[in-house]
Structures are given as C-alpha cells and as structure tokens.
C-alpha positions as a LaTeX table, in Angstrom:
\begin{tabular}{lrrr}
\hline
Residue & $x$ (\AA) & $y$ (\AA) & $z$ (\AA) \\
\hline
Ser1 & 53.00 & 47.76 & 51.49 \\
Asp2 & 52.31 & 50.13 & 54.54 \\
Met3 & 50.52 & 53.25 & 53.83 \\
Ser4 & 50.79 & 56.97 & 55.38 \\
Leu5 & 49.46 & 60.10 & 55.61 \\
Ile6 & 52.01 & 62.99 & 55.57 \\
Gln7 & 51.33 & 66.62 & 55.73 \\
Arg8 & 53.65 & 68.80 & 53.68 \\
Asn9 & 53.78 & 71.17 & 51.09 \\
Thr10 & 53.01 & 68.88 & 47.93 \\
Ile11 & 54.97 & 70.98 & 45.41 \\
Thr12 & 58.31 & 70.27 & 47.26 \\
Leu13 & 57.10 & 66.63 & 46.82 \\
Gln14 & 55.90 & 66.63 & 43.04 \\
Val15 & 58.55 & 67.81 & 42.15 \\
Cys16 & 60.98 & 65.36 & 43.52 \\
Asp17 & 58.14 & 63.07 & 42.30 \\
Tyr18 & 58.06 & 63.62 & 38.79 \\
Val19 & 61.60 & 65.12 & 38.20 \\
Tyr20 & 62.94 & 61.28 & 39.20 \\
Asp21 & 59.52 & 59.43 & 37.67 \\
Asn22 & 57.81 & 57.67 & 40.78 \\
Ser23 & 54.94 & 59.08 & 39.21 \\
Ala24 & 54.20 & 57.76 & 35.19 \\
Phe25 & 51.34 & 60.90 & 35.60 \\
Pro26 & 51.48 & 63.46 & 34.27 \\
Ser27 & 54.83 & 63.48 & 32.44 \\
Phe28 & 57.35 & 66.23 & 33.51 \\
Phe29 & 57.34 & 67.98 & 30.25 \\
Gly30 & 54.00 & 68.50 & 30.71 \\
Thr31 & 54.63 & 69.89 & 34.25 \\
Ser32 & 57.78 & 72.11 & 34.21 \\
Glu33 & 55.39 & 75.14 & 33.65 \\
Leu34 & 53.10 & 74.82 & 36.26 \\
Phe35 & 56.88 & 74.21 & 38.83 \\
Tyr36 & 58.92 & 76.82 & 37.26 \\
Glu37 & 58.92 & 80.64 & 36.92 \\
Ser38 & 59.15 & 81.55 & 32.97 \\
Arg39 & 62.50 & 83.67 & 33.08 \\
Ala40 & 64.42 & 83.45 & 36.09 \\
Ser41 & 64.57 & 79.76 & 36.49 \\
Asp42 & 67.75 & 77.72 & 37.19 \\
Tyr43 & 69.02 & 73.66 & 37.72 \\
Glu44 & 72.13 & 72.65 & 38.88 \\
Asn45 & 74.06 & 69.76 & 39.69 \\
Pro46 & 78.04 & 68.28 & 39.68 \\
Leu47 & 77.50 & 67.91 & 35.93 \\
Ile48 & 75.18 & 70.34 & 34.51 \\
Thr49 & 73.64 & 73.39 & 34.37 \\
Ala50 & 70.46 & 74.73 & 32.85 \\
Thr51 & 68.78 & 77.88 & 33.01 \\
Ser52 & 66.01 & 78.22 & 31.21 \\
Arg53 & 62.60 & 76.56 & 31.32 \\
Ser54 & 62.88 & 74.36 & 28.34 \\
Ile55 & 66.12 & 72.89 & 28.52 \\
Ile56 & 65.11 & 71.95 & 32.42 \\
Ser57 & 62.16 & 70.31 & 30.91 \\
Asp58 & 64.10 & 68.71 & 28.40 \\
Val59 & 67.34 & 67.28 & 30.73 \\
His60 & 64.38 & 66.37 & 33.49 \\
Ser61 & 62.65 & 64.31 & 30.89 \\
Phe62 & 65.83 & 62.57 & 29.33 \\
Met63 & 66.30 & 61.32 & 33.49 \\
Cys64 & 62.66 & 60.00 & 33.32 \\
Leu65 & 63.31 & 58.07 & 29.87 \\
Leu66 & 66.49 & 56.94 & 32.16 \\
Cys67 & 64.22 & 55.56 & 35.42 \\
Ile68 & 62.95 & 52.63 & 32.57 \\
Val69 & 65.41 & 50.66 & 30.54 \\
Asp70 & 63.78 & 47.56 & 28.81 \\
Val71 & 65.66 & 45.36 & 26.31 \\
Pro72 & 62.57 & 44.65 & 23.86 \\
Lys73 & 62.60 & 40.54 & 22.60 \\
Pro74 & 64.94 & 40.19 & 19.45 \\
Leu75 & 62.26 & 39.61 & 16.87 \\
Thr76 & 60.28 & 42.94 & 17.88 \\
Met77 & 63.80 & 44.75 & 17.08 \\
Phe78 & 63.96 & 42.67 & 13.71 \\
Arg79 & 60.24 & 43.78 & 13.32 \\
Thr80 & 61.23 & 47.14 & 13.67 \\
Ile81 & 64.64 & 47.57 & 12.03 \\
Leu82 & 62.89 & 46.06 & 9.06 \\
Lys83 & 59.31 & 47.68 & 9.13 \\
Ser84 & 57.88 & 44.44 & 7.94 \\
His85 & 54.85 & 43.80 & 10.14 \\
Pro86 & 52.56 & 45.73 & 11.87 \\
Pro87 & 53.01 & 46.33 & 15.62 \\
Asp88 & 51.75 & 43.89 & 17.58 \\
Ala89 & 49.88 & 43.68 & 21.37 \\
Leu90 & 52.50 & 40.77 & 22.27 \\
Asp91 & 55.51 & 43.44 & 21.09 \\
Asp92 & 55.02 & 45.24 & 24.13 \\
Asp93 & 55.91 & 42.62 & 26.50 \\
Pro94 & 59.68 & 43.21 & 27.06 \\
Trp95 & 62.03 & 40.18 & 26.77 \\
Phe96 & 63.83 & 41.94 & 30.30 \\
Arg97 & 63.49 & 44.60 & 32.16 \\
Ala98 & 67.06 & 45.76 & 32.32 \\
Val99 & 67.38 & 49.02 & 34.48 \\
Arg100 & 64.79 & 50.56 & 37.59 \\
Ile101 & 65.36 & 54.33 & 39.34 \\
Trp102 & 63.48 & 55.59 & 41.74 \\
Ser103 & 63.57 & 58.22 & 44.41 \\
Glu104 & 62.95 & 57.33 & 48.13 \\
Val105 & 62.97 & 61.32 & 50.50 \\
Asp106 & 64.65 & 61.12 & 54.01 \\
Asp107 & 63.79 & 63.87 & 54.85 \\
Val108 & 61.93 & 67.55 & 54.12 \\
Ser109 & 62.48 & 71.29 & 55.20 \\
Glu110 & 61.00 & 74.19 & 54.61 \\
Thr111 & 61.58 & 77.95 & 55.81 \\
Glu112 & 59.56 & 80.66 & 54.29 \\
Ser113 & 60.60 & 84.60 & 54.54 \\
Phe114 & 58.48 & 87.51 & 55.51 \\
Asp115 & 57.92 & 88.28 & 51.58 \\
Gly116 & 56.00 & 84.78 & 50.49 \\
His117 & 59.30 & 83.58 & 49.56 \\
Arg118 & 60.20 & 79.72 & 50.38 \\
Lys119 & 62.88 & 77.68 & 50.11 \\
Ser120 & 63.12 & 73.87 & 50.45 \\
Leu121 & 65.60 & 71.01 & 51.17 \\
Val122 & 65.46 & 67.70 & 50.31 \\
Glu123 & 67.04 & 64.80 & 51.14 \\
His124 & 66.69 & 61.71 & 49.35 \\
Thr125 & 68.15 & 58.26 & 47.99 \\
Leu126 & 68.23 & 57.66 & 44.39 \\
Asn127 & 68.11 & 53.71 & 44.11 \\
Ile128 & 69.50 & 52.26 & 40.85 \\
Leu129 & 68.28 & 48.44 & 40.28 \\
Leu130 & 69.48 & 46.36 & 37.52 \\
Phe131 & 67.52 & 43.57 & 36.21 \\
Pro132 & 64.42 & 44.28 & 38.58 \\
Asp133 & 63.15 & 40.72 & 37.47 \\
Leu134 & 65.41 & 38.29 & 39.29 \\
His135 & 64.69 & 40.28 & 42.78 \\
Thr136 & 61.96 & 39.11 & 45.10 \\
Thr137 & 60.09 & 40.68 & 48.15 \\
Phe138 & 60.38 & 44.25 & 46.55 \\
Lys139 & 57.75 & 46.35 & 44.45 \\
Ile140 & 59.01 & 49.28 & 42.72 \\
Pro141 & 57.07 & 52.17 & 44.10 \\
Arg142 & 54.61 & 54.35 & 41.46 \\
Thr143 & 54.33 & 56.62 & 44.26 \\
Leu144 & 56.67 & 58.80 & 46.28 \\
Ser145 & 57.92 & 56.80 & 49.40 \\
Leu146 & 59.37 & 57.69 & 53.06 \\
His147 & 62.31 & 56.06 & 54.76 \\
Gln148 & 60.65 & 57.71 & 57.95 \\
Pro149 & 57.28 & 58.05 & 58.83 \\
Pro150 & 56.42 & 61.15 & 58.71 \\
Thr151 & 54.71 & 64.10 & 61.04 \\
Pro152 & 51.68 & 64.44 & 61.38 \\
Ser153 & 51.52 & 67.65 & 63.19 \\
Glu154 & 53.23 & 69.53 & 59.84 \\
Pro155 & 50.78 & 71.45 & 58.17 \\
Gly156 & 50.16 & 71.60 & 54.67 \\
Ala157 & 48.04 & 69.21 & 52.16 \\
His158 & 47.78 & 65.60 & 52.20 \\
Leu159 & 50.08 & 62.67 & 50.16 \\
Ser160 & 49.55 & 59.43 & 50.33 \\
Leu161 & 52.96 & 57.57 & 50.32 \\
Thr162 & 54.21 & 54.31 & 49.91 \\
Phe163 & 57.16 & 51.89 & 52.29 \\
Pro164 & 58.81 & 49.37 & 49.72 \\
Ser165 & 61.17 & 46.64 & 50.84 \\
Ala166 & 64.42 & 46.36 & 50.04 \\
Pro167 & 65.29 & 44.21 & 46.90 \\
Ser168 & 66.82 & 40.59 & 47.51 \\
Leu169 & 68.30 & 37.95 & 45.49 \\
Pro170 & 66.74 & 34.45 & 46.29 \\
Leu171 & 69.24 & 31.37 & 47.63 \\
Pro172 & 68.40 & 28.64 & 45.23 \\
Gly173 & 66.89 & 25.78 & 46.72 \\
Thr174 & 66.10 & 27.59 & 49.84 \\
Ser175 & 63.81 & 29.96 & 51.00 \\
Leu176 & 66.42 & 32.40 & 51.89 \\
Ala177 & 67.14 & 35.63 & 50.40 \\
Val178 & 70.72 & 38.32 & 50.65 \\
Pro179 & 71.00 & 41.61 & 50.39 \\
Ser180 & 70.93 & 42.17 & 46.21 \\
Pro181 & 74.45 & 43.10 & 45.31 \\
Leu182 & 72.70 & 45.04 & 41.65 \\
His183 & 71.01 & 47.99 & 44.00 \\
Phe184 & 72.73 & 50.61 & 43.85 \\
Gln185 & 71.89 & 53.69 & 46.16 \\
Leu186 & 73.16 & 57.76 & 46.11 \\
Pro187 & 72.31 & 60.18 & 48.27 \\
Ile188 & 71.17 & 63.53 & 47.08 \\
Met189 & 70.26 & 66.93 & 48.12 \\
Thr190 & 68.28 & 68.30 & 46.62 \\
Arg191 & 67.81 & 72.61 & 47.35 \\
Leu192 & 64.59 & 74.53 & 45.89 \\
Ser193 & 63.38 & 78.08 & 46.28 \\
Phe194 & 60.05 & 79.82 & 45.49 \\
Asn195 & 58.96 & 82.96 & 44.40 \\
Glu196 & 55.93 & 85.11 & 45.98 \\
Gln197 & 53.72 & 83.03 & 43.25 \\
Gly198 & 54.76 & 79.49 & 44.39 \\
Gln199 & 57.08 & 78.34 & 41.73 \\
Ile200 & 60.32 & 77.33 & 41.33 \\
Thr201 & 63.59 & 79.83 & 40.42 \\
Tyr202 & 66.56 & 77.66 & 41.84 \\
His203 & 66.86 & 73.73 & 41.90 \\
Arg204 & 69.86 & 72.47 & 42.16 \\
Asp205 & 70.92 & 68.86 & 42.90 \\
Ile206 & 74.22 & 67.82 & 45.37 \\
Trp207 & 75.90 & 64.61 & 45.79 \\
Asp208 & 79.25 & 63.59 & 47.33 \\
Val209 & 81.72 & 62.47 & 45.38 \\
Arg210 & 82.55 & 59.85 & 48.03 \\
Asp211 & 78.86 & 58.14 & 47.31 \\
Val212 & 79.48 & 58.32 & 43.55 \\
Ile213 & 82.12 & 56.09 & 43.86 \\
Arg214 & 80.99 & 54.14 & 46.20 \\
Leu215 & 79.03 & 53.02 & 43.78 \\
Leu216 & 81.65 & 51.10 & 42.02 \\
Pro217 & 81.69 & 47.15 & 43.39 \\
Gly218 & 84.46 & 46.32 & 46.31 \\
Ile219 & 84.95 & 50.53 & 46.52 \\
Arg220 & 82.86 & 50.75 & 49.95 \\
Ile221 & 85.33 & 48.51 & 51.54 \\
Val222 & 88.80 & 50.24 & 50.33 \\
Gln223 & 87.00 & 53.37 & 51.31 \\
Trp224 & 86.66 & 51.79 & 54.96 \\
Phe225 & 89.92 & 50.95 & 54.89 \\
Ala226 & 91.65 & 54.10 & 53.48 \\
Gly227 & 89.61 & 56.51 & 55.49 \\
Arg228 & 90.73 & 55.15 & 59.14 \\
Leu229 & 93.80 & 55.27 & 57.72 \\
Gly230 & 94.15 & 58.61 & 56.60 \\
Ala231 & 92.29 & 59.90 & 59.72 \\
Trp232 & 95.40 & 57.41 & 62.03 \\
Gly233 & 98.20 & 59.19 & 59.84 \\
Leu234 & 96.58 & 62.45 & 60.33 \\
Ser235 & 96.46 & 61.97 & 64.19 \\
Trp236 & 100.46 & 60.59 & 63.56 \\
Ile237 & 101.67 & 63.72 & 62.25 \\
Ser238 & 99.40 & 66.38 & 64.38 \\
Arg239 & 101.32 & 64.31 & 67.60 \\
Lys240 & 104.84 & 64.35 & 65.82 \\
Leu241 & 103.90 & 68.49 & 65.40 \\
Arg242 & 102.89 & 69.17 & 68.55 \\
Gln243 & 106.22 & 67.62 & 70.15 \\
Gln244 & 108.21 & 69.51 & 67.85 \\
Thr245 & 106.91 & 72.56 & 68.97 \\
Ser246 & 106.85 & 71.92 & 73.02 \\
Val247 & 110.99 & 71.17 & 72.41 \\
Ala248 & 111.30 & 73.99 & 70.29 \\
Ala249 & 109.21 & 76.31 & 72.40 \\
Ser250 & 111.08 & 74.65 & 75.41 \\
\hline
\end{tabular}
C-alpha cells in the first residue's frame, strides 16, 4: 500500500487509532490514563454518556472487541465447552473471520486558545466489513489511514499512515470484481477538548441518523427518492402559499 508522512498533533490521531482499534498495541485500556484527564473526563455519543475515566476505558475496550470478530472452529468450541483437551496451537486459527471494523480519517482541524487549551475536530469514516476473507484487493489497515493525502506544511510530529484500497467481491470465473455489498461505512465527527497538560477533558462522537439508517440494505435508494420528493413537495407548498399571500395582499 502507499505510504505517506503526516505532520499533526499525534495525540488526536492516536486517540482515534486506539479507540477504533486500527492499532493492536498498546491496548486502549493501558493508555486511557495517559490520554484522559482523571477528574473531568466525559465521553458521549448518541447512545451513551460516560463520566469517568474507568468507564470510558471499559466502553472503548468493548468497542475494540467488536472490531475483530472471528468464529472459532466447531471442534475448538466443543473442546472449550468440555474443557477436556489442552489448547492446541492450531486451535488459534479461526474457522472464518466474521467482522472487521476500522476507521479512516478524512480531515483533522485543531484550534488552541491563549491559555493552552486545545480543541480538535476529526472527520472520519467507520468501516464495517462482513466476511472479509471473501474479498480481494483489500488489506485491513493496521495503522491509522487517510482518505486524502496530508498537507506537508502542517506542524507537529510525524506519523506514518497507510492508504487501503476499497474491498470488492470477485466474480467467479472472471478476473473482474464488484463493489462489496458487505462493506458498510458510517461517517463520524469526533470532538476532543484538551487541557493545558494535553489530556482530554471532553470526547464526543457524533453521527447523523440518516447515515445510520443508510446502513440498512436498500435504504439509500429509498432515501434518494424520498429526499427529492420531500424537497419538491415543500417547493410546491411554498409557491402556493406565496400565491395566496399575493392574492390576499392585492
């Protein structure tokens, strides 16, 4: 894959990297004390609100578990249930890989106040891939990835990033591949507030309800027609109201 160097505040990118499990080590549980302020840390998304560093660590650790879901071999599950056989090295290989989740950063903007407090706004895309072994021309990134090339003039530490290709499904008997219907993407806006020591005091993930609904198969087409029909209907009502207002005024 293509490699590039980006000059940014590495803390902002590392938080996204650890939270969405693009990097396996170190685990987020071991780095939450480094990133989050001990007394005034808050994490929010449209579903939950965590108000302590320990809860934030537990939430993000659970999210990391969801990023890699493998189905073990039936014999391995049977041995695990009965506990009648010592673990075998071959048992570590899954029967098949079920889910992979990773994040790709689109843009990062940062501001700093006169007292040393900073705010970061990260636009990134959460990728959800079902049955990754079925796909070709794709490698799940192990490091934080970017959609767009970075700006060389931006100050800050260097961070090496990868550019993965889009997952696709091969057509049997041909050398062609089609975009995968098993690949889902959710745009996310992450807001981070830092104190003067560089620790996070507020972390919020924001996503649009419309983007969440689009994850359902076929909804994107329905939204395309419904959105344009709704706009046409409002335009028609607006014209009728203006006409009635003009008639009443005359």
